[in-house]
C-alpha positions in Angstrom: 27.5 74.4 -70.1 25.5 71.3 -71.0 28.8 69.5 -71.9 30.3 70.4 -68.6 27.3 69.1 -66.7 27.3 65.9 -68.7 31.1 65.4 -68.1 30.6 66.1 -64.4 27.7 63.7 -64.1 29.7 60.9 -65.9 32.7 61.5 -63.7 30.6 61.3 -60.6 29.1 58.0 -61.8 32.6 56.6 -62.5 33.9 57.6 -59.1 30.8 56.2 -57.5 31.4 52.8 -59.1 35.1 52.9 -58.1 34.3 53.7 -54.5 31.6 51.0 -54.5 34.1 48.4 -55.6 36.7 49.5 -53.0 34.0 49.4 -50.3 33.1 45.8 -51.4 36.8 44.8 -51.3 37.2 46.1 -47.8 34.0 45.4 -46.0 31.9 42.3 -46.4 30.5 42.1 -42.8 26.9 43.1 -43.6 24.8 41.2 -46.1 24.0 43.5 -49.1 26.1 46.4 -48.0 26.4 49.0 -50.8 24.6 46.8 -53.3 20.9 46.7 -52.2 18.8 48.3 -55.0 21.6 48.0 -57.6 20.1 46.2 -60.5 23.4 44.6 -61.8 24.0 42.6 -58.6 22.0 40.0 -56.6 22.5 38.3 -53.2 22.8 34.5 -53.2 22.9 32.0 -50.4 24.9 28.8 -50.7 25.7 25.8 -48.4 29.1 24.2 -48.8 30.5 20.9 -47.5 32.4 20.7 -44.2 34.3 17.7 -42.9 34.4 17.3 -39.1 36.0 14.6 -36.9 37.0 14.0 -33.3 40.4 14.1 -31.5 41.2 13.2 -27.9 42.9 16.1 -26.0 46.2 14.8 -24.5 48.2 16.2 -21.6 49.0 19.9 -22.0 51.2 22.5 -20.2 49.4 23.4 -17.0 51.8 25.7 -15.1 51.5 29.4 -15.2 47.8 29.6 -15.8 46.0 32.9 -15.0 43.7 30.9 -12.7 43.6 27.4 -11.5 41.0 24.7 -11.1 40.4 22.7 -7.9 37.8 20.0 -7.2 35.9 17.2 -8.8 33.4 17.4 -11.7 31.2 14.5 -12.9 29.9 14.4 -16.4 27.4 11.6 -17.0 28.7 11.0 -20.6 32.4 11.5 -20.2 33.0 10.5 -16.6 34.7 12.2 -13.7 37.4 14.9 -13.8 39.7 15.6 -10.9 41.8 18.8 -10.6 44.5 19.2 -7.9 46.9 22.0 -7.4 50.5 22.3 -6.3 52.3 25.6 -6.0 55.2 27.4 -4.4 55.1 30.1 -1.7 57.5 33.0 -1.1 57.6 35.4 1.8 56.7 39.1 1.2 59.8 40.1 3.1 63.1 38.3 3.8 65.4 38.2 6.8 62.6 38.6 9.3 63.0 39.7 12.9 60.3 37.9 14.9 61.2 39.6 18.2 61.5 38.0 21.6 59.4 35.3 23.2 57.5 34.6 19.9 54.2 32.8 20.3 52.2 31.5 17.3 48.6 32.6 17.3 47.2 31.4 14.0 48.0 30.5 10.4 45.4 31.6 7.8 45.1 30.6 4.2 43.2 33.0 1.8 42.6 32.4 -1.9 40.0 34.4 -3.8 37.4 32.7 -5.9 36.8 33.8 -9.5 33.8 36.1 -9.0 31.8 39.1 -10.3 30.8 41.9 -7.9 27.6 43.9 -8.2 27.7 47.1 -6.3 24.5 48.6 -4.9 23.4 49.4 -1.4 25.6 46.5 -0.5 28.0 44.6 -2.7 26.9 41.2 -3.8 29.0 38.5 -5.4 28.5 35.8 -8.0 31.0 33.0 -8.3 31.9 33.0 -12.0 33.2 29.5 -12.5 31.6 27.1 -10.1 30.8 23.7 -11.8 28.6 21.3 -9.8 26.7 21.7 -6.5 28.0 19.1 -4.1 30.8 19.2 -1.6 34.1 17.4 -1.9 36.9 16.3 0.4 39.7 18.8 0.5 43.1 18.1 1.9 46.1 20.4 2.0 49.6 19.0 2.4 53.1 20.3 2.7 54.6 19.7 -0.7 58.0 17.9 -0.7 58.6 18.1 -4.5 60.9 20.8 -5.7 59.3 22.7 -8.6 62.4 23.9 -10.3 62.3 26.9 -12.6 64.6 25.8 -15.3 64.9 22.6 -17.4 68.3 21.0 -16.9 67.8 18.9 -20.1 67.1 21.8 -22.4 68.9 24.9 -23.7 70.4 27.3 -21.2 67.8 29.3 -19.3 64.9 27.2 -20.8 62.1 27.2 -18.3 60.8 23.9 -16.9 57.3 22.9 -18.3 54.8 21.0 -16.1 52.0 19.0 -17.7 48.4 18.3 -16.7 49.1 14.6 -16.1 51.6 15.4 -13.4 54.8 14.9 -15.5 57.6 17.1 -16.7 58.8 17.6 -20.3 61.3 14.8 -20.2 58.8 12.3 -18.7 59.7 12.7 -15.1 56.7 12.1 -12.9 55.7 14.0 -9.8 54.9 11.2 -7.3 52.0 11.3 -4.9 54.5 10.5 -2.0 56.4 13.7 -2.9 53.3 15.8 -3.0 51.6 14.4 0.1 54.0 15.5 2.8 52.6 16.5 6.2 48.9 16.9 6.3 48.2 20.6 7.3 44.4 20.8 6.8 41.4 18.6 5.9 37.7 19.2 5.3 35.6 16.2 4.5 32.7 18.3 3.2 34.0 21.4 1.6 31.9 23.7 -0.7 32.7 27.3 -1.7 30.5 30.2 -0.5 29.7 33.3 -2.6 29.4 35.4 0.6 32.0 38.1 1.3 34.1 37.6 4.5 34.0 40.2 7.3 37.1 40.6 9.4 36.7 41.9 12.9 39.2 43.4 15.4 39.0 44.2 19.0 39.0 47.9 19.9 41.3 48.0 22.9 39.8 51.2 24.2 36.2 50.0 24.2 36.9 46.2 24.3 34.3 45.8 21.6 34.9 44.0 18.3 34.5 46.2 15.3 34.3 45.5 11.5 37.8 46.1 10.2 37.5 45.1 6.5 35.5 42.8 4.1 37.1 40.3 1.7 35.7 39.1 -1.5 34.5 35.5 -1.5 37.5 33.3 -0.9 38.7 29.9 0.3 39.7 31.1 3.7 40.6 28.6 6.4 42.7 28.3 9.5 45.7 26.0 8.9 46.4 26.5 12.6 44.7 28.3 15.4 45.4 28.2 19.2 41.6 28.9 19.7 40.1 26.4 17.2 40.3 22.7 18.2 40.8 19.9 15.8 39.6 18.6 13.3 39.0 22.1 11.9 42.6 23.1 12.4 45.8 21.1 12.7 46.6 21.1 16.5 50.3 20.7 16.0 51.7 24.2 16.4 55.2 22.8 16.3 55.0 22.4 12.5 54.8 26.1 11.9 57.2 26.9 14.7 59.8 24.5 13.3 59.1 25.6 9.7 59.5 29.4 10.2 60.3 30.7 13.6 63.1 28.3 14.3 64.8 29.5 11.1 64.8 33.2 12.0 68.6 33.5 11.6 69.0 30.8 9.0 69.9 31.6 5.3 66.7 29.9 4.1 64.7 32.9 5.2 67.0 35.4 3.6 66.9 34.6 -0.2 64.1 33.5 -2.5 66.1 30.6 -4.1 67.0 29.2 -0.7 63.4 29.6 0.6 61.8 27.9 -2.4 64.1 24.9 -2.0 63.5 24.8 1.8 59.7 25.2 1.9 58.5 23.8 -1.4 54.9 25.0 -1.1 51.5 23.4 -0.7 49.6 20.6 -2.4 45.8 20.9 -2.6 44.1 17.5 -3.1 40.5 17.2 -4.1 38.5 14.0 -3.8 34.9 13.2 -4.5 32.6 12.1 -1.6 30.6 10.2 -4.2 31.9 9.2 -7.7 28.9 10.9 -9.3 28.9 14.1 -7.3 31.1 17.1 -6.5 32.1 20.5 -7.8 35.0 22.2 -9.5 36.0 25.8 -8.8 38.3 28.4 -10.3 40.6 30.0 -7.8 42.9 33.0 -8.3 46.2 31.8 -6.8 48.0 34.5 -8.7 46.1 37.3 -6.9 48.1 39.5 -4.5 45.3 38.7 -2.0 46.1 34.9 -2.2 48.4 34.1 0.7 49.3 32.2 3.8 49.7 34.6 6.8 51.2 33.6 10.1 50.0 35.7 13.0 52.1 35.8 16.2 52.7 37.6 19.4 56.1 38.8 20.7 57.6 40.8 23.5 59.4 44.1 23.2 61.3 45.8 26.0 61.0 49.6 26.2 62.6 52.2 28.4 60.8 55.4 29.3 61.7 57.8 32.1 64.5 55.5 33.1 62.0 52.7 33.7 62.1 49.5 31.7 59.0 47.5 30.9 57.9 44.7 28.6 55.0 44.9 26.2 53.3 42.4 24.0 52.9 43.2 20.3 51.3 41.5 17.3 53.2 40.5 14.2 52.5 39.0 10.7 54.5 36.9 8.3 52.9 36.7 4.9 53.7 34.3 2.1 52.2 34.6 -1.4 51.8 32.0 -4.1 54.8 33.3 -6.1 56.7 30.9 -8.4 55.5 27.8 -10.1 51.7 27.0 -9.9 50.7 23.7 -11.5 47.3 22.1 -12.1 47.3 18.3 -12.1 44.3 16.5 -13.8 43.0 13.0 -13.5 40.1 11.9 -15.7 38.1 8.8 -15.4 37.2 8.9 -19.1 34.3 6.7 -20.2 36.0 3.8 -22.0 33.4 3.2 -24.6 33.1 6.9 -25.5 36.9 7.1 -25.7 36.8 4.2 -28.1 34.2 6.0 -30.2 36.3 9.2 -30.3 39.4 7.3 -31.4 37.7 5.0 -33.8 37.6 7.3 -36.8 38.7 5.1 -39.7 40.0 8.0 -41.7 39.8 11.7 -41.0 38.6 12.4 -44.5 35.3 10.6 -43.9 34.2 12.7 -40.9 32.2 11.6 -37.8 28.5 11.4 -37.0 28.9 13.3 -33.8 31.4 15.6 -32.3 32.3 15.1 -28.7 33.7 18.3 -27.1 35.0 18.5 -23.5 37.4 20.9 -21.8 40.5 20.0 -19.9 42.0 16.6 -20.9 38.8 16.0 -22.8 38.2 16.0 -26.6 38.0 18.4 -29.5 36.9 18.4 -33.2 38.8 19.3 -36.4 36.9 21.3 -39.0 37.8 21.3 -42.7 36.0 23.8 -44.9 35.2 23.1 -48.6 35.6 19.4 -48.0 36.3 17.3 -51.1 33.3 15.5 -52.6 32.9 13.3 -55.6 33.1 15.6 -58.7 33.4 18.7 -56.5 36.9 19.3 -55.0 38.0 22.1 -52.7 39.5 23.8 -55.7 36.3 23.5 -57.7 34.3 25.1 -54.8 36.8 28.0 -54.4 36.8 28.6 -58.1 33.1 29.5 -57.9 34.3 32.6 -56.1 37.5 33.5 -57.9 39.8 32.8 -60.8 43.6 32.5 -60.2 45.8 33.1 -63.2 49.6 33.2 -62.7 49.1 34.2 -59.1 46.6 37.0 -60.0 43.2 36.6 -58.3 40.1 37.8 -60.0 37.0 37.8 -57.7 33.8 36.5 -59.2 31.7 36.5 -56.1 31.9 38.9 -53.1 31.3 37.1 -49.7 29.1 39.2 -47.5 28.7 36.7 -44.6 30.0 33.2 -43.9 29.2 31.2 -40.9 29.1 27.6 -39.5 26.1 26.2 -37.6 26.6 23.4 -35.1 23.5 21.8 -33.7 23.5 20.2 -30.2 22.6 16.6 -29.9 20.6 16.9 -26.7 19.9 13.2 -26.4 23.6 12.6 -25.5 24.7 16.0 -24.1 24.9 16.8 -20.4 22.2 19.3 -19.5 24.9 21.7 -18.1 25.9 22.9 -21.6 28.8 25.3 -22.2 27.6 28.8 -23.2 30.5 29.3 -25.6 32.6 27.3 -28.1 35.8 28.5 -29.7 37.4 27.9 -33.1 41.0 28.5 -34.1 43.6 27.8 -36.8 45.2 24.6 -35.7 47.7 24.6 -38.6 49.3 27.7 -37.2 48.0 27.5 -33.6 46.5 31.0 -33.7 43.0 32.7 -33.5 41.0 33.4 -36.6 41.1 36.8 -38.4 37.4 37.3 -37.3 38.5 36.9 -33.7 40.9 39.9 -33.9 38.3 42.1 -35.8 35.5 41.4 -33.3 35.6 44.0 -30.6 32.3 43.2 -28.9 32.6 43.1 -25.1 30.2 42.8 -22.2 31.7 45.1 -19.7 29.7 43.7 -16.8 31.1 40.2 -17.3 34.2 40.8 -19.4 32.8 38.3 -21.9 33.5 39.1 -25.5 33.5 38.1 -29.2 29.8 37.8 -29.6 29.8 38.5 -33.4 32.4 36.0 -34.3 31.5 33.4 -31.7 27.7 33.6 -31.1 26.7 32.1 -27.6 24.5 29.1 -27.4 21.1 29.9 -28.7 17.8 28.2 -29.3 15.9 28.3 -32.5 12.5 27.0 -33.5 12.2 24.8 -36.6 9.3 24.9 -39.1 7.5 22.2 -37.2 7.8 24.1 -33.9 10.6 22.0 -32.4 13.2 23.9 -30.4 16.8 23.1 -31.1 20.0 24.5 -29.6 22.9 25.5 -31.7 26.2 27.5 -31.9 26.9 29.9 -34.7 30.4 30.8 -35.7 31.1 33.7 -38.2 34.1 33.3 -40.5 33.4 36.0 -43.0 36.9 37.6 -43.0 38.6 34.2 -42.9 36.7 33.2 -46.1 37.5 36.5 -47.8 41.2 36.0 -47.0 41.0 32.6 -48.8 39.1 34.0 -51.8 40.7 37.4 -52.3 44.2 36.9 -50.9 44.5 33.3 -51.9 45.3 32.4 -48.3 45.6 28.7 -47.3 42.4 26.9 -46.4 43.7 25.8 -43.0 42.2 23.2 -40.7 40.3 24.6 -37.7 40.0 23.3 -34.2 36.7 23.4 -32.3 36.6 23.3 -28.5 34.5 24.4 -25.5 35.7 27.4 -23.6 35.1 29.0 -20.2 36.4 32.3 -21.7 36.7 32.7 -25.5 38.9 35.8 -24.9 41.6 33.6 -23.4 43.1 32.7 -26.8 46.7 32.0 -25.8 47.3 28.3 -26.3 48.8 25.8 -24.0 51.2 23.4 -25.7 50.6 19.7 -25.8 53.3 17.4 -24.2 53.0 15.4 -27.4 51.3 16.9 -30.4 48.2 15.3 -31.8 48.5 13.8 -35.3 46.1 14.7 -38.1 46.6 13.8 -41.7 49.6 15.6 -42.9 50.0 17.8 -39.9 49.9 18.1 -36.1 47.9 19.9 -33.5 50.2 21.6 -31.1 48.0 23.0 -28.4 44.6 24.2 -27.0 43.4 27.6 -25.8 43.6 28.4 -22.1 39.9 28.9 -22.0 39.5 25.2 -22.8 41.9 24.1 -20.1 39.8 25.9 -17.5 36.4 24.4 -18.5 35.2 21.0 -17.5 32.0 21.2 -19.4 31.0 19.2 -22.5 28.6 19.1 -25.4 27.8 16.7 -28.2 27.3 18.2 -31.7 26.0 16.8 -34.9 28.9 16.2 -37.3 28.9 16.2 -41.1 27.8 12.5 -41.1 25.0 12.9 -38.6 22.1 10.5 -39.1 19.9 13.6 -38.8 20.5 15.2 -42.1 18.8 18.5 -41.2 21.2 19.0 -38.3 24.5 18.3 -40.0 27.1 21.0 -39.7 26.7 23.6 -42.4 28.9 26.3 -43.9 26.6 29.0 -45.0 27.8 31.7 -47.4 25.9 34.8 -48.5 27.5 36.4 -51.5 26.9 38.9 -54.3 27.6 38.3 -58.0 26.8 40.1 -61.2 23.2 39.4 -62.2 22.6 37.4 -65.3 19.1 38.9 -65.7 18.8 41.7 -68.3 18.2 45.2 -67.1 14.7 46.6 -67.5 
């Protein structure tokens, strides 16, 4: 019986060790998991070298975005950023019958703003992506440039790409004269409102206006109204009569392809009132609520009890922003700062500061386990593993690994981005940690708080507050150590939405030593914000970028 108990006890011990090892192989997200209190292991913290350097973001594919930017944003360090929009419109129904004696009443444009609704006794809204607090000049033109769907110079059925600098894949430029057709609307002091929009209609029985519906905050303007005088509305009703009503029996109103070639959409032009003031706003042109609606009256003859009479009815003709939607950016980049960004002598040396800005701004390249004199990348990785004939033996188990980037507040704009994003630029994909991080704020749809920690403030030992970003790369490091994965280069960018990980390809890839950067995430495209971070060669040694690794390894101390 004693023998049986002894065997059972030893078996349990052996199984416990096996399960412990398996658990360590599969889960390293918590420091000390499964090892605290085990005398044969100890937790160690190490800091490893990182190389970081700047790269200018070049023109990128800017059609087909989930949302679009419109406006002007001024950054004291980087300069001004202008975002215009051009997009096609298509009618909801084809081959319309406008009736007899058609009279145009009004033409209304509606485009929802990116917003968050808070439902209580009454619904209140917050505009999610409004950058800046000053009005701009907004002009809307009839677009005369045909935004074709397919690229005639590429393979069969290859779609046409449009780029942020207003060019096409083969270098063809969309000219201002083509975009600025007839002026349809202009507001010399436009600024978005977060208030919902109440729509009223007249009760014919009581002749009293009643609330019919309420719209979310939107860019909603009259492109024409027979009751609103200029300059708030274009007084020329003949434009819309000629454009739509005169073509009632024409083929251009019967098929999508003919309509898109006939009416080529609208161009929204944003201009600053002052070069150092303005605002930039995200609009949802892709929404089903984004449209241009033509309201009109028409007559209909009816016969009842052998008597004929004519009545006046109301009609609507709705066009949605279906088809190509393109953002065009124009940056007045600070010339001296651009020179600083492009002046890196060699990428292997790294930069003092990292200049990050969204849109056609700038990004940073991050190289982990950077080579140092007498301490190569291979030497550093061999502290964690041994590789013999392709077989990996783990010597240290990584429990947590993260980068820390400190903000240089002396150079940065006070309007700092809340999030930065990191990705594998060698393969143009998110990190393993990105996919494993399921954290989500349901109220705001923000996400990835474990992997990409939002901007935070810490207090140093001397009581000084300092802002920083923390990026966890635990699983990425474990893949390198355990699975002998490639230590790829990483791209660091600002982001308006770190969950928007799909990349937008560059028109011309960015060269880095031995490789190319092919694109940036959509969340970077839609953010005009900037931040300056301390790089690996920062003159402030305590704030240089760090790769922190907490790991466990067998203790060399004898058991008591």
